[in-house]
C-alpha positions in Angstrom: 4.7 9.8 -33.0 1.8 9.7 -30.5 2.4 11.7 -27.3 0.9 11.8 -23.8 0.7 13.9 -20.8 2.7 13.0 -17.7 3.7 14.5 -14.4 7.5 14.1 -14.3 10.3 14.7 -11.8 13.3 16.2 -13.6 15.7 16.1 -10.7 15.6 15.4 -7.0 13.7 18.0 -5.0 11.8 19.4 -8.0 8.0 19.7 -8.1 6.2 17.5 -10.6 6.2 19.1 -14.0 3.5 18.6 -16.6 5.2 17.4 -19.8 4.3 16.0 -23.2 6.3 12.9 -23.9 6.1 10.0 -26.4 3.7 7.2 -25.6 6.0 4.2 -24.8 6.1 1.0 -26.8 5.9 -2.3 -24.9 8.8 -4.7 -24.9 8.3 -8.3 -25.8 7.2 -9.3 -22.3 5.4 -6.1 -21.5 1.9 -4.5 -22.1 1.0 -0.9 -22.7 -1.6 0.4 -20.3 -3.9 3.3 -20.8 -4.0 4.7 -17.3 -7.3 5.5 -15.7 -6.3 6.2 -12.1 -3.1 6.3 -10.1 -2.9 6.5 -6.3 -0.4 8.8 -4.6 1.6 7.1 -1.9 4.1 8.4 0.7 6.7 6.2 -1.0 6.5 8.5 -4.0 8.8 10.8 -2.0 11.5 8.4 -2.9 11.4 9.7 -6.4 10.6 13.3 -5.6 13.4 13.7 -3.1 15.9 11.2 -4.7 16.1 8.8 -1.7 17.1 5.8 -3.8 20.6 5.4 -5.3 21.1 5.4 -9.0 17.6 6.7 -9.9 17.4 7.7 -13.6 15.9 11.1 -14.1 13.6 12.4 -15.5 11.2 10.0 -14.0 7.4 9.6 -13.8 6.3 8.3 -10.3 3.3 6.2 -9.5 2.9 2.6 -8.3 -0.9 2.3 -7.6 -2.0 2.1 -11.2 -5.3 1.0 -12.7 -5.8 1.0 -16.5 -6.8 -0.9 -19.6 -4.4 -2.9 -21.8 -4.1 -1.3 -25.3 -1.2 -3.3 -26.7 0.8 -6.4 -25.8 4.3 -7.4 -26.5 5.0 -10.3 -28.8 5.7 -12.8 -26.0 2.6 -12.0 -24.0 0.1 -14.8 -24.3 -2.0 -14.6 -21.1 -3.2 -11.0 -21.3 -5.3 -9.3 -24.0 -6.1 -5.8 -25.1 -9.2 -4.5 -23.3 -8.5 -6.1 -20.0 -8.5 -3.8 -17.0 -5.4 -4.4 -14.9 -3.6 -3.0 -11.9 0.1 -2.6 -11.2 1.3 -2.1 -7.6 4.6 -1.8 -5.7 5.5 -5.2 -7.2 6.5 -4.2 -10.7 8.3 -7.3 -11.9 10.7 -10.0 -10.8 13.6 -11.8 -12.3 12.5 -15.5 -11.8 16.1 -16.5 -11.2 17.3 -15.3 -7.8 17.0 -17.3 -4.6 13.7 -15.6 -3.4 12.2 -16.1 -6.9 13.1 -19.7 -7.0 11.2 -20.1 -3.8 8.2 -18.2 -5.1 8.9 -15.2 -2.9 8.5 -12.7 -5.7 8.0 -9.6 -3.6 11.5 -10.1 -2.2 13.2 -10.6 -5.5 16.8 -9.5 -5.4 16.3 -7.8 -8.7 12.7 -6.7 -8.3 11.4 -3.6 -9.9 9.0 -0.9 -8.7 6.9 1.2 -11.1 7.7 4.8 -10.8 11.2 4.0 -9.4 12.8 1.5 -11.8 10.7 2.6 -14.8 8.1 5.2 -15.5 5.0 4.8 -13.5 1.3 5.9 -13.4 1.4 9.7 -13.2 0.8 9.6 -16.9 -1.8 8.8 -19.5 0.1 5.6 -20.6 2.7 3.3 -19.1 4.3 0.0 -19.9 4.6 -2.8 -17.3 6.0 -6.4 -17.3 3.3 -9.0 -17.7 4.3 -10.6 -14.3 3.4 -7.4 -12.6 -0.3 -7.4 -13.7 -3.3 -8.0 -11.5 -6.8 -8.4 -13.0 -9.2 -5.8 -11.6 -12.7 -7.0 -10.6 -15.5 -5.3 -12.5 -17.2 -4.3 -9.2 -14.4 -1.8 -8.3 -14.1 1.5 -10.0 -10.6 2.5 -11.0 -10.2 5.3 -8.4 -11.1 3.1 -5.4 -9.1 0.1 -6.7 -5.9 2.1 -7.1 -5.0 2.4 -3.3 -5.8 -1.3 -2.8 -2.6 -2.1 -4.8 -0.4 -0.6 -2.0 -2.1 0.4 1.2 -4.7 -2.3 0.7 -2.4 -5.3 -0.2 0.0 -4.3 2.6 -2.5 -4.4 5.4 -4.6 -7.3 4.0 -1.5 -9.5 3.3 0.0 -8.7 6.7 -3.2 -9.7 8.5 -4.0 -12.8 6.5 -0.4 -14.1 7.1 -0.4 -13.1 10.8 -1.6 -16.4 12.1 -4.6 -14.8 13.8 -7.8 -16.8 14.0 -11.4 -15.6 13.9 -12.2 -14.2 17.4 -8.6 -13.2 18.1 -7.9 -9.7 19.3 -6.3 -7.7 16.6 -5.3 -4.1 17.2 -4.7 -1.6 14.4 -2.3 1.2 15.5 -3.0 4.4 13.5 -6.2 5.2 11.6 -4.7 6.8 8.4 -4.1 5.7 4.9 -3.1 2.2 5.9 -4.9 1.9 9.2 -8.4 2.8 7.9 -8.1 -0.2 5.6 -6.6 -2.4 8.2 -9.6 -1.9 10.5 -11.9 -2.9 7.7 -9.9 -6.0 6.8 -9.6 -7.1 10.4 -13.3 -6.9 11.0 -14.1 -8.6 7.7 -11.7 -11.5 8.7 -13.7 -12.1 11.9 -11.2 -10.6 14.4 -12.1 -8.7 17.5 -10.9 -5.4 16.1 -9.4 -2.7 18.2 -8.5 0.7 16.7 -5.9 2.9 18.3 -5.3 6.5 17.5 -4.8 9.9 19.1 -7.8 12.0 19.9 -11.5 11.4 20.1 -12.3 12.7 16.6 -11.5 9.4 15.0 -13.7 7.3 17.3 -16.9 7.5 15.3 -15.0 6.8 12.0 -13.2 3.8 13.5 -16.4 2.3 14.8 -18.1 2.9 11.5 -15.2 1.2 9.7 -15.7 -1.9 11.8 -13.7 -1.5 15.0 -15.4 -3.1 18.0 -13.4 -0.9 20.4 -11.6 2.4 20.1 -8.6 3.4 22.3 -7.8 7.1 22.4 -4.0 7.0 23.0 -3.9 10.7 23.8 -5.6 10.3 27.2 -4.9 6.6 28.1 -2.1 4.1 27.9 -2.9 2.0 24.9 -0.8 -1.0 26.0 -2.5 -1.0 29.4 -6.0 -0.8 27.8 -5.1 -3.8 25.6 -4.0 -5.8 28.6 -7.3 -5.0 30.3 -8.9 -6.9 27.3 -6.6 -9.8 27.9 -3.8 -8.6 25.5 -3.7 -8.4 21.8 -2.9 -11.5 19.7 -1.8 -9.2 16.9 -0.9 -5.5 16.7 -0.6 -4.1 13.2 1.5 -0.9 13.4 0.5 1.4 10.5 1.5 4.8 11.8 5.2 5.7 11.5 5.9 6.7 15.1 8.7 4.5 16.5 8.1 5.7 20.1 4.5 4.7 20.0 5.3 1.4 18.3 7.8 0.7 21.0 5.3 1.4 23.8 2.4 -0.5 22.4 4.4 -3.7 22.2 3.6 -4.1 25.9 -0.1 -4.6 24.9 0.6 -8.0 23.4 -0.4 -11.2 25.1 1.9 -14.1 25.5 3.0 -15.3 22.1 1.4 -12.2 20.6 2.9 -10.7 17.5 3.7 -7.1 16.5 3.6 -6.6 12.7 5.2 -3.4 11.4 4.1 -2.0 8.1 4.8 1.6 9.0 8.0 2.8 7.2 9.9 4.7 9.9 13.6 5.3 10.1 13.8 5.6 13.8 14.7 2.6 15.9 12.0 0.6 17.8 13.1 -0.2 21.4 12.0 -3.3 23.1 13.1 -4.8 26.4 14.3 -8.3 25.6 12.8 -9.8 28.8 9.4 -8.8 27.4 9.9 -11.2 24.5 10.7 -14.2 26.6 7.0 -15.2 26.7 7.1 -15.9 23.0 6.1 -12.4 21.7 7.5 -11.7 18.3 8.1 -8.6 16.1 8.2 -8.7 12.3 7.8 -6.5 9.3 5.7 -7.2 6.3 6.2 -6.2 2.6 3.2 -5.6 0.3 2.8 -8.6 -2.1 3.1 -9.8 -5.6 0.5 -9.3 -8.5 -1.6 -12.4 -7.6 -1.8 -11.2 -4.0 -3.0 -7.8 -5.4 -5.8 -9.7 -7.1 -6.6 -11.5 -3.8 -6.8 -8.2 -2.1 -9.2 -6.7 -4.6 -11.4 -9.8 -4.7 -11.6 -9.9 -0.9 -12.5 -6.2 -0.9 -15.4 -6.8 -3.3 -16.5 -9.9 -1.3 -16.6 -8.0 2.1 -17.3 -4.5 0.8 -14.0 -3.0 1.9 -13.2 0.3 0.2 -10.5 3.0 0.7 -11.7 6.6 1.5 -10.2 8.7 -1.3 -9.8 12.2 -2.6 -9.6 12.5 -6.4 -7.5 15.0 -8.3 -6.9 15.5 -12.0 -3.4 14.6 -13.3 -2.4 18.2 -13.6 -2.9 18.7 -9.9 -0.4 16.1 -8.8 1.6 18.7 -6.8 -1.5 19.7 -4.8 -2.5 16.1 -4.2 1.0 15.1 -3.2 1.4 18.0 -0.8 -1.9 17.3 0.8 -0.8 13.6 1.2 2.7 14.4 2.6 1.3 16.8 5.2 -1.4 14.3 6.3 -4.2 16.5 5.2 -5.8 14.0 2.8 -8.4 11.6 4.1 -7.2 9.0 3.5 -5.7 8.3 0.1 -5.1 10.8 -2.8 -5.8 9.4 -6.3 -5.1 11.0 -9.7 -7.8 10.4 -12.3 -7.0 10.7 -16.0 -9.4 12.7 -18.1 
């Protein structure tokens, strides 16, 4: 039996352990992927720390996966061996629940996530359902494509569904793993792009990424600065700080929209009177496999790329620890040898 290397979590709280396990065989509606690169996401803490109920350990994390199809299940007709594909947070849907019947696959009641509901991409091979596959453009290398399947699709999809029009003022709160892509997408879409972060050290980077204006929230009131510009049509909140998100809501213009993609567990506080002018607050999920393709294709078209640090599979613990302590700039990616 063929075997492969994988970085596995044996029980909640454990470090990733390098193991040799059998190469999986694809089920009838699945493909087998030879993994080339896998991004490390903050959500991988779900597996490492056991934050989801009923997780089945041992488990291989990873939901930003790029690789080549090496085998297809007997019911797979639309995909062939040799194709380079990606698998993101959307790891399959049931086609039967109410959201699926409406085409809202990312909100499937029975949706699956690679690395959570089945073994993910911290391995040399993985299996994935055919409905989770996104075709990767040849212009992207595998390491830079991987983060586009989570951080990329989340920010791109949120912005393109925001209702903003070219020329509108769009503020990106936080210049990190999500925000540094959000700034690029906002500029590429023709928005008046405002980057907001703490400290002056990110000013040069933010402007280089495409921000027209940078607000240093450590020495000014970001909401007041936005109002001096006439208010923001859209604020995309990418940094998980509920206090900051609460305060920056006051930077919206009438009928402006705050879109939250930062996963924080603390409550956001808003004065109801402030919403009477038509301001709205919403969250946004990532997107399905076709929307991952859209994200990658748009990134090629407008030359949007994540800033990454690449690690070999065996150094997954080092890469994860650097990510979880905000010391990576800006996305950590595992590269298979």
